[in-house]
N, C-alpha and C positions, 0 to 999 in steps of 0.2 A: 504493498500499500505505500503510494509516494507521500510524504510529508504535506503536500497541499490538502491533499482527502482528509487526512488525517485530523489537519488542523479545521478543516470545515466540519468536521463533524464534533470536534470539541467546541466548536463555535456552539453549534447548535444545538449541544447538550447542555451547555450554560444556559442558552436564551430557556430551553425547555425549562430548567431549574426554576431560572429566576419566573417565568408565568406560573409554575405550581406555587412559588415562596408568596409571588401576588396576590394570586386569587385564595388561598391559604388565609393570609393574614386581611385579606377584603373580608372574606366570610366571619372569620372568628370575631372581628371588630364588629359586625355588623350585628350578632351574633347568631347567625343563620349556618351555624358549624354544629351538621350529625357528628353523634358518635366517630363515625366511621371517618368524617373528615380530621378529625381533631386526632383521632390515632394514625393516619397516613401523615399530619405535620408532625404528628411525636418520633415518628418513623424516620421520617427525613430528616430529623435533626441527630436523631439516634446513628444513622447512618452516615451521616458526614460527620460524626464527631465533633458535636457539638455541645458542649456543657456550661455547668454555671455553678458559682458558687451559691450557699446560701445565707444570707444576713439577714440578721433578728429585726420583725419588724419589714419583712419584704414581703408581697403576694406572695414569694414562691416559699417561704418560710411557714405563711399561713395555710400554704397548701399542706405541705406535710404533716403539720399539727391535725389537719382535718381527714387525714387518711385512713380508713381502717385497717391497715395492714401494717407491718415494718416485719424487715429483713435486719441482719446483722449490718450490712451497709448503710440502713437508713437509721441507726441508732445513734451515729457521729453527727448527722444532719439534725436531728430531733434536739440533739444535745446545742446546739448552735441556736438553734430556733427558739428554744427555751431560757435561753442565758439572758 
């Protein structure tokens, strides 16, 4: 495959990902996100190794506190959120 063809495919994939992200963001902000869309957005973040830290008083900390389950990895998150 030529370098030009590979670059063209890469640009198309980047454009597609941008469209998906824009659509996810729009629907979530408008309150029109079905559970399947939220799951797809979550998976996109996970697949692209997007991570964040939890700080006290943040919306993410609030979410961690209301989740009905906890595993070993979440114990550290809950400790930070409850400090």
